MIROLO-507987 format. One record per residue (C-alpha): residue in three letters; y, z, x. Coordinates in nm, 4 decimals. Last residue first. Layout:
<pts>
@type ALA Y Y Z Z X X .
...
</pts>
This chain:
<pts>
@type ALA Y 10.5796 Z 10.6587 X 6.1411 .
@type PRO Y 10.2468 Z 10.5424 X 6.0043 .
@type ALA Y 9.9636 Z 10.7854 X 6.0805 .
@type PRO Y 9.7673 Z 10.7109 X 6.3947 .
@type ARG Y 9.4393 Z 10.5257 X 6.3472 .
@type PRO Y 9.1251 Z 10.7318 X 6.3668 .
@type PRO Y 8.9231 Z 10.6901 X 6.6887 .
@type ARG Y 8.7255 Z 10.3713 X 6.7657 .
@type ASP Y 8.5114 Z 10.4098 X 7.0776 .
@type HIS Y 8.4780 Z 10.7733 X 6.9857 .
@type HIS Y 8.5484 Z 11.1085 X 7.1443 .
@type THR Y 8.4905 Z 11.4451 X 6.9813 .
@type THR Y 8.7672 Z 11.7007 X 7.0158 .
@type LEU Y 8.6809 Z 12.0322 X 7.1763 .
@type HIS Y 8.8161 Z 12.3600 X 7.0377 .
@type ALA Y 8.7562 Z 12.6819 X 7.2346 .
@type GLY Y 8.6431 Z 12.9824 X 7.0290 .
@type ASP Y 8.4173 Z 13.1346 X 7.2954 .
@type PRO Y 8.1059 Z 13.0295 X 7.1003 .
@type THR Y 8.2345 Z 12.6698 X 7.1237 .
@type THR Y 8.4084 Z 12.4862 X 6.8386 .
@type ILE Y 8.3541 Z 12.1104 X 6.8139 .
@type THR Y 8.6206 Z 11.9176 X 6.6221 .
@type PHE Y 8.5530 Z 11.5911 X 6.4420 .
@type PHE Y 8.7062 Z 11.2503 X 6.3664 .
@type SER Y 8.9357 Z 11.2369 X 6.6668 .
@type THR Y 9.2932 Z 11.1507 X 6.7486 .
@type GLN Y 9.4529 Z 11.2886 X 7.0575 .
@type ASP Y 9.7507 Z 11.5213 X 7.0915 .
@type GLY Y 9.5389 Z 11.8264 X 7.0222 .
@type ASP Y 9.3246 Z 11.7721 X 7.3286 .
@type ALA Y 9.2665 Z 12.1344 X 7.4154 .
@type GLY Y 9.2801 Z 12.2264 X 7.0512 .
@type ASP Y 9.4733 Z 12.1925 X 6.7277 .
@type ARG Y 9.3023 Z 11.9614 X 6.4845 .
@type SER Y 9.3090 Z 11.5881 X 6.5408 .
@type ALA Y 9.5584 Z 11.3517 X 6.3872 .
@type GLY Y 9.5105 Z 11.0657 X 6.1419 .
@type ASP Y 9.7580 Z 11.2215 X 5.9004 .
@type THR Y 9.5398 Z 11.2641 X 5.5921 .
@type GLN Y 9.2252 Z 11.2497 X 5.8013 .
@type PRO Y 9.1467 Z 11.6201 X 5.8082 .
@type ASN Y 8.9063 Z 11.6797 X 6.0972 .
@type PRO Y 8.5373 Z 11.7220 X 6.0304 .
@type THR Y 8.3607 Z 12.0325 X 6.1631 .
@type MET Y 8.1134 Z 12.1013 X 6.4415 .
@type GLN Y 8.0089 Z 12.4566 X 6.5197 .
@type TRP Y 7.8493 Z 12.6355 X 6.8121 .
@type GLY Y 7.7828 Z 13.0095 X 6.7876 .
@type THR Y 7.4042 Z 12.9878 X 6.7776 .
@type ARG Y 7.2824 Z 12.6548 X 6.9146 .
@type HIS Y 7.2624 Z 12.3556 X 6.6803 .
@type ILE Y 7.5547 Z 12.1791 X 6.8491 .
@type VAL Y 7.3813 Z 12.2173 X 7.1865 .
@type GLY Y 7.0572 Z 12.0649 X 7.0558 .
@type HIS Y 7.2439 Z 11.7560 X 6.9400 .
@type HIS Y 7.4078 Z 11.7627 X 7.2818 .
@type HIS Y 7.0707 Z 11.7224 X 7.4528 .
@type ARG Y 6.9295 Z 11.4698 X 7.2045 .
@type CYS Y 7.2347 Z 11.2486 X 7.2250 .
@type LEU Y 7.4822 Z 11.2939 X 6.9416 .
@type LEU Y 7.6110 Z 11.0233 X 6.7068 .
@type ALA Y 7.8149 Z 11.1552 X 6.4178 .
@type LEU Y 7.7572 Z 11.1589 X 6.0435 .
@type ASN Y 7.9658 Z 11.3091 X 5.7641 .
@type ASP Y 8.2258 Z 11.0293 X 5.7466 .
@type ILE Y 7.9475 Z 10.7710 X 5.7661 .
@type THR Y 7.7622 Z 10.9096 X 5.4671 .
@type THR Y 7.4380 Z 11.1030 X 5.4431 .
@type PRO Y 7.5879 Z 11.3744 X 5.2267 .
@type GLY Y 7.6247 Z 11.7405 X 5.3283 .
@type GLY Y 7.4853 Z 11.9640 X 5.0556 .
@type ASP Y 7.4139 Z 12.2675 X 5.2702 .
@type THR Y 7.0607 Z 12.1437 X 5.3506 .
@type HIS Y 7.2173 Z 11.8152 X 5.4644 .
@type ARG Y 7.4227 Z 12.0062 X 5.7163 .
@type THR Y 7.7940 Z 11.9326 X 5.7248 .
@type VAL Y 7.8229 Z 11.7403 X 6.0500 .
@type HIS Y 7.4930 Z 11.5649 X 5.9784 .
@type HIS Y 7.3812 Z 11.4303 X 6.3188 .
@type ALA Y 7.2694 Z 11.0692 X 6.3589 .
@type ASP Y 7.0567 Z 11.1030 X 6.6738 .
@type CYS Y 7.1455 Z 10.9186 X 6.9941 .
@type TRP Y 6.9643 Z 10.7075 X 7.2550 .
@type SER Y 7.0479 Z 10.3729 X 7.0922 .
@type ALA Y 7.4104 Z 10.4825 X 7.0678 .
@type PRO Y 7.4453 Z 10.4955 X 7.4453 .
@type ARG Y 7.4753 Z 10.8248 X 7.6374 .
@type ASP Y 7.8421 Z 10.8430 X 7.7363 .
@type CYS Y 7.9024 Z 11.2174 X 7.7419 .
@type GLY Y 8.2404 Z 11.3647 X 7.8454 .
@type PRO Y 8.3375 Z 11.4936 X 7.5035 .
@type PHE Y 8.0358 Z 11.5065 X 7.2699 .
@type VAL Y 8.0584 Z 11.1838 X 7.0670 .
@type CYS Y 7.7336 Z 11.0364 X 7.2036 .
@type HIS Y 7.7920 Z 10.6624 X 7.2277 .
@type GLY Y 7.9734 Z 10.3797 X 7.0523 .
@type ASP Y 8.1288 Z 10.6154 X 6.7992 .
@type ARG Y 8.2762 Z 10.3812 X 6.5380 .
@type VAL Y 8.0730 Z 10.0671 X 6.6029 .
@type ALA Y 7.7485 Z 10.2503 X 6.6800 .
@type LEU Y 7.8072 Z 10.4573 X 6.3671 .
@type ALA Y 7.8298 Z 10.1347 X 6.1644 .
@type ARG Y 7.5028 Z 10.0145 X 6.3129 .
@type ARG Y 7.3461 Z 10.3505 X 6.2333 .
@type GLN Y 7.4696 Z 10.3153 X 5.8756 .
@type PRO Y 7.3220 Z 9.9639 X 5.8452 .
@type THR Y 6.9848 Z 10.0964 X 5.9711 .
@type SER Y 6.9877 Z 10.3853 X 5.7262 .
@type ALA Y 7.0830 Z 10.7407 X 5.8201 .
@type HIS Y 6.8208 Z 10.9895 X 5.7100 .
@type ARG Y 6.8224 Z 11.2166 X 5.4073 .
@type GLU Y 6.9585 Z 10.9561 X 5.1649 .
@type ASP Y 7.2166 Z 11.0596 X 4.9036 .
@type ARG Y 7.4641 Z 10.7826 X 4.9848 .
@type ARG Y 7.4107 Z 10.4194 X 5.0770 .
@type CYS Y 7.6545 Z 10.2600 X 5.3227 .
@type ALA Y 7.9974 Z 10.3630 X 5.4399 .
@type VAL Y 8.2534 Z 10.0966 X 5.5430 .
@type PRO Y 8.3389 Z 10.1484 X 5.9083 .
@type HIS Y 8.5637 Z 10.4517 X 5.9574 .
@type GLY Y 8.9077 Z 10.4108 X 6.1183 .
@type ASP Y 9.1082 Z 10.5393 X 5.8218 .
@type ALA Y 9.2196 Z 10.1872 X 5.7212 .
@type ALA Y 8.8657 Z 10.0530 X 5.7151 .
@type ILE Y 8.7107 Z 9.8658 X 6.0087 .
@type LEU Y 8.5511 Z 9.5276 X 5.9590 .
@type ILE Y 8.2057 Z 9.4496 X 6.0927 .
@type TRP Y 8.1085 Z 9.0841 X 6.1374 .
@type THR Y 7.7556 Z 8.9807 X 6.2292 .
@type TYR Y 7.7117 Z 8.6459 X 6.3965 .
@type THR Y 7.4239 Z 8.4252 X 6.5039 .
@type PRO Y 7.4799 Z 8.2649 X 6.8396 .
@type ASP Y 7.5371 Z 7.9067 X 6.9567 .
@type CYS Y 7.8881 Z 7.8404 X 7.0872 .
@type THR Y 8.0388 Z 8.1870 X 7.0489 .
@type LEU Y 7.9950 Z 8.3013 X 7.4094 .
@type MET Y 8.0643 Z 7.9578 X 7.5549 .
@type GLU Y 8.3884 Z 7.9178 X 7.3587 .
@type TRP Y 8.4931 Z 8.2694 X 7.4562 .
@type GLU Y 8.4287 Z 8.1952 X 7.8227 .
@type ARG Y 8.6512 Z 7.8848 X 7.8112 .
@type SER Y 8.9310 Z 8.0672 X 7.6310 .
@type SER Y 8.9244 Z 8.3544 X 7.8773 .
@type HIS Y 8.7413 Z 8.6634 X 7.7652 .
@type ARG Y 8.8922 Z 8.9945 X 7.6589 .
@type LEU Y 8.6035 Z 9.0986 X 7.4363 .
@type ARG Y 8.6551 Z 9.4734 X 7.4529 .
@type ALA Y 8.3324 Z 9.6687 X 7.5051 .
@type GLY Y 8.2573 Z 9.8980 X 7.2101 .
@type THR Y 7.8797 Z 9.8635 X 7.2426 .
@type LEU Y 7.8701 Z 9.6486 X 6.9279 .
@type ASP Y 8.1027 Z 9.3900 X 7.0776 .
@type MET Y 8.4784 Z 9.4024 X 7.0710 .
@type ALA Y 8.7698 Z 9.2176 X 6.9142 .
@type ARG Y 9.1179 Z 9.3581 X 6.8487 .
@type LYS Y 9.2880 Z 9.3271 X 7.1859 .
@type SER Y 9.1509 Z 8.9747 X 7.2444 .
@type TRP Y 9.2671 Z 8.9008 X 6.8918 .
@type ASP Y 9.6312 Z 8.8964 X 6.9978 .
@type VAL Y 9.8252 Z 8.8483 X 6.6724 .
@type PRO Y 10.1946 Z 8.7625 X 6.7199 .
@type GLY Y 10.2002 Z 8.4078 X 6.5815 .
@type ASP Y 10.2794 Z 8.0438 X 6.6627 .
@type HIS Y 10.1055 Z 8.0070 X 6.9970 .
@type ARG Y 9.8320 Z 8.2306 X 6.8771 .
@type PRO Y 9.7395 Z 8.5227 X 7.0968 .
@type GLY Y 9.3886 Z 8.5172 X 7.2414 .
@type PRO Y 9.0270 Z 8.4413 X 7.1592 .
@type LEU Y 9.1016 Z 8.2728 X 6.8251 .
@type LEU Y 8.7995 Z 8.2342 X 6.5997 .
@type THR Y 8.7852 Z 7.8705 X 6.4917 .
@type GLY Y 8.7949 Z 7.7381 X 6.1348 .
@type ASP Y 9.1292 Z 7.5641 X 6.1809 .
@type HIS Y 9.2733 Z 7.9042 X 6.2658 .
@type PHE Y 9.0674 Z 8.2098 X 6.1938 .
@type LEU Y 9.1667 Z 8.5762 X 6.2015 .
@type ASP Y 9.5225 Z 8.4933 X 6.0985 .
@type ALA Y 9.4743 Z 8.5843 X 5.7309 .
@type VAL Y 9.3285 Z 8.9190 X 5.8339 .
@type THR Y 9.6459 Z 9.0146 X 6.0184 .
@type ASP Y 9.8819 Z 9.1716 X 5.7646 .
@type THR Y 9.6140 Z 9.3090 X 5.5323 .
@type ASP Y 9.4441 Z 9.4824 X 5.8221 .
@type VAL Y 9.2045 Z 9.3799 X 6.0918 .
@type ASP Y 9.0162 Z 9.5434 X 6.3795 .
@type ILE Y 8.7246 Z 9.3085 X 6.4422 .
@type VAL Y 8.3808 Z 9.4180 X 6.5551 .
@type PHE Y 8.1710 Z 9.1181 X 6.6537 .
@type THR Y 7.7929 Z 9.1572 X 6.6476 .
@type ILE Y 7.6062 Z 8.9024 X 6.8549 .
@type ASP Y 7.2616 Z 8.7526 X 6.8167 .
@type ALA Y 7.2287 Z 8.5131 X 7.1059 .
@type ALA Y 7.1394 Z 8.1552 X 7.1949 .
@type PRO Y 7.0040 Z 8.0910 X 6.8478 .
@type GLY Y 6.6346 Z 8.0330 X 6.7802 .
@type THR Y 6.4012 Z 7.7345 X 6.7796 .
@type ARG Y 6.4928 Z 7.5997 X 7.1210 .
@type THR Y 6.4018 Z 7.2475 X 7.2166 .
@type GLY Y 6.2566 Z 7.0908 X 7.5314 .
@type THR Y 5.9047 Z 7.1610 X 7.4160 .
@type ASP Y 5.8357 Z 7.4216 X 7.6818 .
@type THR Y 5.5452 Z 7.6188 X 7.5395 .
@type ALA Y 5.6029 Z 7.9924 X 7.5784 .
@type GLY Y 5.3876 Z 8.1962 X 7.8131 .
@type ALA Y 5.6437 Z 8.2144 X 8.0944 .
@type GLY Y 5.9155 Z 8.3179 X 7.8490 .
@type ARG Y 5.6988 Z 8.5855 X 7.6968 .
@type GLU Y 5.6015 Z 8.7110 X 8.0424 .
@type VAL Y 5.9645 Z 8.7321 X 8.1534 .
@type LEU Y 6.0705 Z 8.9135 X 7.8367 .
@type ASN Y 5.7857 Z 9.1633 X 7.8644 .
@type VAL Y 5.8556 Z 9.2288 X 8.2330 .
@type PHE Y 6.2215 Z 9.3079 X 8.1615 .
@type ALA Y 6.1281 Z 9.5312 X 7.8687 .
@type ARG Y 5.8855 Z 9.7241 X 8.0894 .
@type ALA Y 6.1590 Z 9.7842 X 8.3467 .
@type LEU Y 6.4040 Z 9.8853 X 8.0741 .
@type LEU Y 6.1486 Z 10.1284 X 7.9305 .
@type GLU Y 6.0913 Z 10.2822 X 8.2738 .
@type SER Y 6.4640 Z 10.3444 X 8.3222 .
@type ARG Y 6.4921 Z 10.4871 X 7.9705 .
@type PRO Y 6.2354 Z 10.7579 X 8.0388 .
@type PRO Y 5.8849 Z 10.7154 X 7.8926 .
@type VAL Y 5.7839 Z 10.8936 X 7.5690 .
@type GLU Y 5.4680 Z 11.0839 X 7.6548 .
@type LEU Y 5.1289 Z 11.0212 X 7.4970 .
@type LEU Y 4.9508 Z 11.3571 X 7.4888 .
@type PRO Y 5.1478 Z 11.4374 X 7.1719 .
@type SER Y 4.9214 Z 11.1911 X 6.9830 .
@type GLN Y 5.0355 Z 11.0383 X 6.6541 .
@type GLU Y 5.3947 Z 11.1525 X 6.6972 .
@type HIS Y 5.3806 Z 11.0343 X 7.0575 .
@type ASP Y 5.2676 Z 10.6876 X 6.9475 .
@type ARG Y 5.5565 Z 10.6659 X 6.7017 .
@type VAL Y 5.8002 Z 10.7697 X 6.9744 .
@type ALA Y 5.6517 Z 10.5140 X 7.2147 .
@type GLN Y 5.6957 Z 10.2348 X 6.9585 .
@type LEU Y 6.0545 Z 10.3383 X 6.8982 .
@type HIS Y 6.1183 Z 10.3323 X 7.2721 .
@type LEU Y 5.9496 Z 9.9941 X 7.3149 .
@type ARG Y 6.1731 Z 9.8446 X 7.0463 .
@type ASP Y 6.4818 Z 9.9980 X 7.2063 .
@type ALA Y 6.3797 Z 9.8507 X 7.5438 .
@type GLU Y 6.3431 Z 9.5085 X 7.3795 .
@type ALA Y 6.6906 Z 9.5372 X 7.2251 .
@type GLU Y 6.8411 Z 9.6558 X 7.5548 .
@type LEU Y 6.6938 Z 9.3588 X 7.7429 .
@type ARG Y 6.8022 Z 9.1071 X 7.4799 .
@type ASP Y 7.1584 Z 9.2389 X 7.4656 .
@type ALA Y 7.1822 Z 9.2608 X 7.8467 .
@type PHE Y 7.0716 Z 8.8992 X 7.8888 .
@type GLY Y 7.3107 Z 8.7726 X 7.6221 .
@type VAL Y 7.6087 Z 8.9508 X 7.7765 .
@type ALA Y 7.5166 Z 8.8507 X 8.1339 .
@type THR Y 7.5160 Z 8.4837 X 8.0410 .
@type PRO Y 7.8650 Z 8.5260 X 7.8928 .
@type GLY Y 8.0150 Z 8.6309 X 8.2267 .
@type TYR Y 7.8339 Z 8.7576 X 8.5331 .
@type LEU Y 7.4766 Z 8.8331 X 8.6364 .
@type ASP Y 7.3462 Z 9.0479 X 8.9221 .
@type VAL Y 6.9677 Z 9.0869 X 8.9481 .
@type THR Y 6.7894 Z 9.3213 X 9.1892 .
@type ALA Y 6.4106 Z 9.3295 X 9.2093 .
@type SER Y 6.1807 Z 9.5694 X 9.3960 .
@type VAL Y 5.8130 Z 9.4750 X 9.3776 .
@type THR Y 5.5269 Z 9.7062 X 9.4704 .
@type ASP Y 5.1676 Z 9.5796 X 9.4919 .
@type GLY Y 5.1836 Z 9.5344 X 9.8666 .
@type SER Y 5.5512 Z 9.5323 X 9.9596 .
@type ARG Y 5.7528 Z 9.2671 X 9.7772 .
@type VAL Y 6.1323 Z 9.2409 X 9.7845 .
@type ILE Y 6.3004 Z 9.0276 X 9.5185 .
@type SER Y 6.6671 Z 8.9279 X 9.5191 .
@type ALA Y 6.8987 Z 8.7956 X 9.2512 .
@type HIS Y 7.2274 Z 8.6106 X 9.2244 .
@type ASP Y 7.4734 Z 8.4931 X 8.9632 .
@type ARG Y 7.7829 Z 8.3528 X 9.1301 .
@type PRO Y 8.1099 Z 8.5406 X 9.1247 .
@type ARG Y 8.3677 Z 8.3534 X 8.9172 .
@type PRO Y 8.6261 Z 8.1299 X 9.0834 .
@type PRO Y 8.9776 Z 8.2116 X 8.9670 .
@type GLU Y 9.1120 Z 8.0657 X 8.6397 .
@type ALA Y 9.4634 Z 7.9363 X 8.6877 .
@type GLY Y 9.6979 Z 8.1872 X 8.5327 .
@type ASP Y 9.6575 Z 8.4478 X 8.2602 .
@type GLY Y 9.2819 Z 8.4752 X 8.3196 .
@type ASP Y 9.3192 Z 8.6866 X 8.6338 .
@type ALA Y 9.5103 Z 8.9514 X 8.4409 .
@type TYR Y 9.2396 Z 8.9473 X 8.1726 .
@type SER Y 8.9737 Z 9.0003 X 8.4376 .
@type SER Y 9.1679 Z 9.2937 X 8.5827 .
@type ILE Y 9.2166 Z 9.4461 X 8.2376 .
@type GLN Y 8.8468 Z 9.3904 X 8.1685 .
@type ALA Y 8.7382 Z 9.5630 X 8.4878 .
@type VAL Y 8.9768 Z 9.8533 X 8.4221 .
@type ASP Y 8.8476 Z 9.8966 X 8.0663 .
@type ARG Y 8.4824 Z 9.8936 X 8.1776 .
@type ALA Y 8.5536 Z 10.1452 X 8.4554 .
@type PHE Y 8.7195 Z 10.3779 X 8.2037 .
@type ALA Y 8.4397 Z 10.3505 X 7.9465 .
@type THR Y 8.1721 Z 10.4200 X 8.2088 .
@type TRP Y 8.3697 Z 10.7068 X 8.3590 .
@type THR Y 8.3919 Z 10.8768 X 8.0220 .
@type SER Y 8.7242 Z 10.9020 X 7.8473 .
@type SER Y 9.0074 Z 11.1515 X 7.8211 .
@type ALA Y 9.2919 Z 10.9204 X 7.9249 .
@type ALA Y 9.4644 Z 10.9719 X 8.2608 .
@type ALA Y 9.3329 Z 10.6504 X 8.4193 .
@type VAL Y 9.4251 Z 10.4387 X 8.1145 .
@type ASP Y 9.7709 Z 10.5988 X 8.0924 .
@type VAL Y 9.8277 Z 10.5401 X 8.4645 .
@type LEU Y 9.7304 Z 10.1756 X 8.4201 .
@type GLU Y 9.9789 Z 10.1448 X 8.1319 .
@type ASP Y 10.2586 Z 10.2829 X 8.3485 .
@type GLN Y 10.1606 Z 10.0454 X 8.6283 .
@type ILE Y 10.1914 Z 9.7368 X 8.4074 .
@type ALA Y 10.4124 Z 9.5212 X 8.6340 .
@type ALA Y 10.2110 Z 9.6150 X 8.9427 .
@type LEU Y 9.9010 Z 9.4883 X 8.7633 .
@type THR Y 10.0565 Z 9.1444 X 8.7171 .
@type ASP Y 10.1895 Z 9.1312 X 9.0740 .
@type ARG Y 9.8581 Z 9.2321 X 9.2287 .
@type THR Y 9.6352 Z 9.0150 X 9.0095 .
@type ARG Y 9.5860 Z 8.6989 X 9.2139 .
@type ASP Y 9.6089 Z 8.8664 X 9.5570 .
@type ASN Y 9.3556 Z 9.1310 X 9.4592 .
@type VAL Y 9.3494 Z 9.4614 X 9.2727 .
@type VAL Y 9.0040 Z 9.5529 X 9.1414 .
@type ARG Y 8.9371 Z 9.8199 X 9.4059 .
@type ALA Y 9.2778 Z 9.9848 X 9.3632 .
@type ILE Y 9.1951 Z 10.0641 X 9.0008 .
@type GLU Y 8.8590 Z 10.2096 X 9.1046 .
@type ARG Y 9.0127 Z 10.4171 X 9.3850 .
@type VAL Y 9.2685 Z 10.5650 X 9.1451 .
@type ARG Y 8.9862 Z 10.6505 X 8.9063 .
@type ASP Y 8.7884 Z 10.8194 X 9.1834 .
@type VAL Y 9.0901 Z 11.0264 X 9.2870 .
@type PRO Y 9.1406 Z 11.1756 X 8.9416 .
@type LEU Y 9.4957 Z 11.1409 X 8.8085 .
@type GLU Y 9.7839 Z 11.3796 X 8.7282 .
@type GLY Y 9.7805 Z 11.5776 X 9.0537 .
@type HIS Y 10.1484 Z 11.5131 X 9.1239 .
@type ARG Y 10.0673 Z 11.2961 X 9.4261 .
@type LEU Y 9.8130 Z 11.1045 X 9.2171 .
@type ALA Y 10.0826 Z 11.0192 X 8.9609 .
@type ASP Y 10.3153 Z 10.9122 X 9.2424 .
@type ALA Y 10.0531 Z 10.6794 X 9.3900 .
@type LEU Y 10.0016 Z 10.5162 X 9.0494 .
@type ARG Y 10.3767 Z 10.4685 X 9.0047 .
@type PRO Y 10.4034 Z 10.3368 X 9.3623 .
@type LEU Y 10.1529 Z 10.0534 X 9.3045 .
@type HIS Y 10.2163 Z 9.8153 X 9.5981 .
@type ARG Y 10.1929 Z 10.0996 X 9.8492 .
@type LEU Y 9.8887 Z 10.2148 X 9.6516 .
@type THR Y 9.7082 Z 9.8969 X 9.7590 .
@type ALA Y 9.7384 Z 9.9857 X 10.1291 .
@type ALA Y 9.5950 Z 10.3341 X 10.0686 .
@type THR Y 9.3075 Z 10.1991 X 9.8604 .
@type ARG Y 9.2213 Z 9.9492 X 10.1339 .
@type LEU Y 9.2451 Z 10.2251 X 10.3928 .
@type ASP Y 9.0156 Z 10.4424 X 10.1810 .
@type ARG Y 8.7559 Z 10.1658 X 10.1767 .
@type ARG Y 8.7938 Z 10.1263 X 10.5533 .
@type VAL Y 8.7455 Z 10.5018 X 10.5954 .
@type ARG Y 8.4246 Z 10.4884 X 10.3948 .
@type ARG Y 8.2940 Z 10.2049 X 10.6103 .
@type PRO Y 8.3935 Z 10.3913 X 10.9288 .
@type ASP Y 8.1554 Z 10.6765 X 10.8338 .
@type ALA Y 8.3217 Z 10.9831 X 10.9815 .
@type GLY Y 8.2249 Z 11.1592 X 11.3057 .
@type HIS Y 8.5832 Z 11.2823 X 11.3490 .
@type ARG Y 8.6835 Z 11.1253 X 11.6811 .
@type TRP Y 8.4437 Z 10.8293 X 11.6956 .
@type GLY Y 8.4150 Z 10.7412 X 11.3283 .
@type ALA Y 8.7795 Z 10.8231 X 11.2611 .
@type GLU Y 8.8703 Z 10.6080 X 11.5628 .
@type ASN Y 8.6625 Z 10.3233 X 11.4225 .
@type ALA Y 8.8368 Z 10.3399 X 11.0846 .
@type VAL Y 9.1875 Z 10.3679 X 11.2278 .
@type THR Y 9.1349 Z 10.0853 X 11.4759 .
@type HIS Y 9.0548 Z 10.2044 X 11.8249 .
@type GLY Y 9.2308 Z 10.2200 X 12.1608 .
@type LEU Y 9.3686 Z 10.5738 X 12.1341 .
@type ARG Y 9.7484 Z 10.5375 X 12.1440 .
@type ARG Y 9.8143 Z 10.1755 X 12.0494 .
@type ASP Y 9.4973 Z 10.1328 X 11.8446 .
@type THR Y 9.5431 Z 10.4654 X 11.6668 .
@type LEU Y 9.9038 Z 10.3828 X 11.5852 .
@type ASP Y 9.8849 Z 10.0328 X 11.4420 .
@type ARG Y 10.2115 Z 10.1423 X 11.2797 .
@type ALA Y 10.1091 Z 10.0078 X 10.9367 .
@type ASP Y 9.7558 Z 10.1406 X 10.9809 .
@type LEU Y 9.8660 Z 10.4930 X 11.0651 .
@type GLU Y 10.1153 Z 10.4771 X 10.7766 .
@type ALA Y 9.8550 Z 10.3660 X 10.5237 .
@type LEU Y 9.6157 Z 10.6345 X 10.6460 .
@type LEU Y 9.8861 Z 10.9001 X 10.6125 .
@type GLY Y 9.9705 Z 10.8139 X 10.2527 .
@type PHE Y 9.6057 Z 10.7850 X 10.1546 .
@type ARG Y 9.5285 Z 11.1246 X 10.3058 .
@type ALA Y 9.8295 Z 11.2958 X 10.1433 .
@type SER Y 9.7307 Z 11.1643 X 9.8002 .
@type HIS Y 9.3724 Z 11.2472 X 9.8859 .
@type PHE Y 9.4600 Z 11.6124 X 9.9471 .
@type LEU Y 9.6644 Z 11.6344 X 9.6268 .
@type ARG Y 9.3790 Z 11.4993 X 9.4120 .
@type ASP Y 9.1158 Z 11.7129 X 9.5831 .
@type VAL Y 9.3293 Z 12.0255 X 9.5456 .
@type THR Y 9.3649 Z 11.9518 X 9.1731 .
@type GLU Y 8.9856 Z 11.9213 X 9.1450 .
@type LEU Y 8.9627 Z 12.2463 X 9.3421 .
@type ALA Y 9.1671 Z 12.4227 X 9.0764 .
@type ASP Y 8.9585 Z 12.2936 X 8.7850 .
@type PHE Y 8.6251 Z 12.4203 X 8.9234 .
@type LEU Y 8.8098 Z 12.7263 X 9.0548 .
@type GLY Y 8.8937 Z 12.8204 X 8.6951 .
@type LEU Y 8.5344 Z 12.7568 X 8.5875 .
@type CYS Y 8.4029 Z 12.9882 X 8.8575 .
@type THR Y 8.6676 Z 13.2494 X 8.7740 .
@type ASP Y 8.5735 Z 13.2377 X 8.4061 .
@type ASP Y 8.2033 Z 13.2847 X 8.4836 .
@type ASP Y 8.2416 Z 13.5864 X 8.7112 .
@type LEU Y 8.2277 Z 13.5483 X 9.0875 .
@type GLY Y 7.9756 Z 13.7389 X 9.3019 .
@type ARG Y 7.7436 Z 13.4441 X 9.3510 .
@type TRP Y 8.0243 Z 13.2471 X 9.5104 .
@type GLU Y 8.0872 Z 13.4866 X 9.7983 .
@type THR Y 8.4021 Z 13.3063 X 9.9095 .
@type GLY Y 8.4144 Z 13.1848 X 10.2713 .
@type ALA Y 8.5363 Z 12.8392 X 10.1687 .
@type LEU Y 8.8358 Z 13.0079 X 10.0048 .
@type ASP Y 8.9394 Z 13.1675 X 10.3343 .
@type GLY Y 8.9104 Z 12.8340 X 10.5105 .
@type LEU Y 9.1101 Z 12.6725 X 10.2309 .
@type SER Y 9.3909 Z 12.9197 X 10.2953 .
@type GLY Y 9.3807 Z 12.8619 X 10.6722 .
@type ILE Y 9.3795 Z 12.4841 X 10.6311 .
@type VAL Y 9.6806 Z 12.5086 X 10.3984 .
@type ALA Y 9.8671 Z 12.7237 X 10.6517 .
@type ALA Y 9.7880 Z 12.4762 X 10.9310 .
@type ALA Y 9.9191 Z 12.1908 X 10.7138 .
@type ASP Y 10.2464 Z 12.3752 X 10.6579 .
@type ALA Y 10.2770 Z 12.4547 X 11.0292 .
@type PRO Y 10.2380 Z 12.0917 X 11.1338 .
@type VAL Y 9.9298 Z 12.0266 X 11.3549 .
@type PRO Y 9.9992 Z 11.9382 X 11.7177 .
@type PHE Y 9.7809 Z 11.6764 X 11.8889 .
@type VAL Y 9.4979 Z 11.7376 X 12.1362 .
@type PRO Y 9.3978 Z 11.4421 X 12.3537 .
@type VAL Y 9.1220 Z 11.5229 X 12.3746 .
@type GLY Y 8.8448 Z 11.6590 X 12.1585 .
@type PHE Y 8.8231 Z 11.7022 X 11.7832 .
@type GLY Y 8.7540 Z 12.0755 X 11.7886 .
@type ALA Y 9.0028 Z 12.1763 X 11.5184 .
@type SER Y 9.2767 Z 12.1430 X 11.7841 .
@type MET Y 9.5341 Z 12.4008 X 11.6671 .
</pts>
């Protein structure tokens, strides 16, 4: 079986030939003739196929590279031979080779992929952040990395956690050099294309200001649209571009007096404390960025910003981040809910929306990561049915999923919080504040940046 890849022709193992034949038959399926359940079943089945295929691919690529086989027999490196023989993009093959080589140092991760337990893209992302400084540390926590990759979370949340774990691993020893901030501008007539990459505490303040200005422009556009429907509300990408220009123009128009009248940043810290740890929150008047030398509390695992991003900074970065901002502290109650604000109001107040941003972080519909600033505060028990405007009866839903929940046959209900566990469903072993029931009777658990705390053993 040559598969049309030219000469020389190499034998294909019988098992692999059988798999190719089966997939060939599947590829010839008349997709439009399938019923809905079969389509969804194949959607899951082909994901499993993808995981198993890439496990085999990574294993073979690593072995080809280790033996220097394609160079010895065909005169090309693995990547260049794949480009010449198979028509592949050598850059993609090189990325896969790097993943394959890394998995040889992370056998637990490779084994989980081989058993179809992990998505390929998440394995690639973990392998991407492994370097000479972090390899041994990450190899020692492979079980935890598998748990992170297997968790029901959005891609954005997963990638953020992996980046922070990698950064934290780097921070345990001598601090590695940070990537340098850089930007590029390309002008063509009256069109400008700008790319800006920032790192560390500077990036945090920049992103906060940009998002806040974009939120202000969004609210302004909504008010304008309500006055005149002919005025459209721009998409988020356009709002961010306008916000960027506004901030630059304000800065250029300001008088440089050599002094700054405002704080460096306005940061909200979300701290997970309880009666046993609150006394250790400060030491000598300073917020501790990591574990105390004389105590067990690791505040880097308990502190986050308003977006839900963990603040696992090195000591030096933490000092810079907290040097000259204004602070807002939000403490989480024992059941996982931020403290509720005013009751009996029809619409969520600004403090309530801030608390929802802490608890939910984004749209709570499973698989959606639309940011809190794009979301509506949905009454789980409808206000017209007597549902109060309280945190435990509110949930953030983006406009699309808000509409989904209000469709006929869809229902969203609160979970009992007496044991901190979710209701029975597809993700019954996870904690969640609410359950979404589809018209087919399936139960989906909402996902939050801060789910309910497990019940004490």
